[in-house]
C-alpha positions in Angstrom: 44.9 80.3 82.0 43.2 83.7 81.5 41.3 83.2 84.8 44.6 83.1 86.7 45.8 86.2 85.0 42.6 88.0 86.2 43.1 86.5 89.7 46.7 87.7 89.9 45.8 91.1 88.5 43.0 91.6 91.0 45.4 90.5 93.8 48.1 92.9 92.8 45.5 95.7 92.5 44.3 94.9 96.0 47.8 95.0 97.4 48.5 98.3 95.7 45.2 99.8 96.9 45.9 98.7 100.5 49.4 100.1 100.4 48.3 103.4 99.0 46.7 104.6 102.2 49.9 104.4 104.4 52.1 105.6 101.5 50.0 108.7 100.8 48.8 109.5 104.3 51.8 108.7 106.3 51.1 109.4 110.0 48.2 111.8 109.3 44.8 110.7 110.5 42.0 110.2 108.0 39.5 113.1 107.7 36.2 112.3 109.6 34.1 112.0 106.4 36.6 109.6 104.8 36.8 107.6 108.0 33.0 107.2 107.9 33.1 105.9 104.4 35.9 103.5 105.1 34.0 102.2 108.2 31.1 101.4 105.9 33.0 99.7 103.1 33.5 96.3 104.7 29.8 95.7 105.6 28.6 97.0 102.2 31.0 94.7 100.4 30.0 91.7 102.6 26.4 92.5 101.9 27.0 92.7 98.2 28.8 89.3 98.2 26.0 87.7 100.2 23.2 89.0 98.0 25.1 88.0 94.8 25.6 84.5 96.1 22.0 84.3 97.4 20.1 85.4 94.3 22.8 85.1 91.5 22.3 82.5 88.9 23.7 81.8 85.5 23.3 85.3 84.2 19.9 85.8 85.8 18.2 86.2 89.2 17.6 82.9 91.0 15.1 82.9 93.8 15.4 79.5 95.5 15.9 78.0 99.0 18.9 80.2 99.7 16.9 83.4 99.9 14.7 82.4 102.9 17.9 81.1 104.6 19.7 84.4 104.2 16.6 86.2 105.4 16.4 84.1 108.5 20.1 84.6 109.2 19.7 88.3 108.7 16.8 88.4 111.2 18.9 86.4 113.7 21.8 88.8 113.4 19.4 91.7 113.7 18.0 90.2 116.9 21.6 90.1 118.2 22.1 86.3 118.0 25.7 85.1 118.0 27.0 84.7 114.4 27.3 80.9 114.8 23.7 80.7 115.9 22.6 82.9 113.0 24.5 80.7 110.5 22.9 77.6 112.0 19.5 79.1 111.7 20.1 80.1 108.1 21.3 76.6 107.3 18.3 74.9 108.9 15.8 77.2 107.2 17.5 76.6 103.8 17.5 72.9 104.4 13.8 72.9 105.5 12.8 74.9 102.4 14.7 72.5 100.1 13.0 69.5 101.7 9.6 71.0 101.1 
């Protein structure tokens, strides 16, 4: 039950945080420095989630077959491959490492 309390609390905090921008700024545009930070938030958060899932274990770092797959997917995205292709490459590399 306490897990659901945390989920609801985080959901409400997210809604309040998202609503704070329009409420406090109204029709005014964001300052240039703030806009730069906001533009970087989504990629940084996504990267943090991917890294956490790739090397996170039960309270310790876990370097297994997921890491080469994530690296291969990152290289594919860096080389401008479509995201579906990059995901497929990551999956194939992960599967190949697990087989070996």
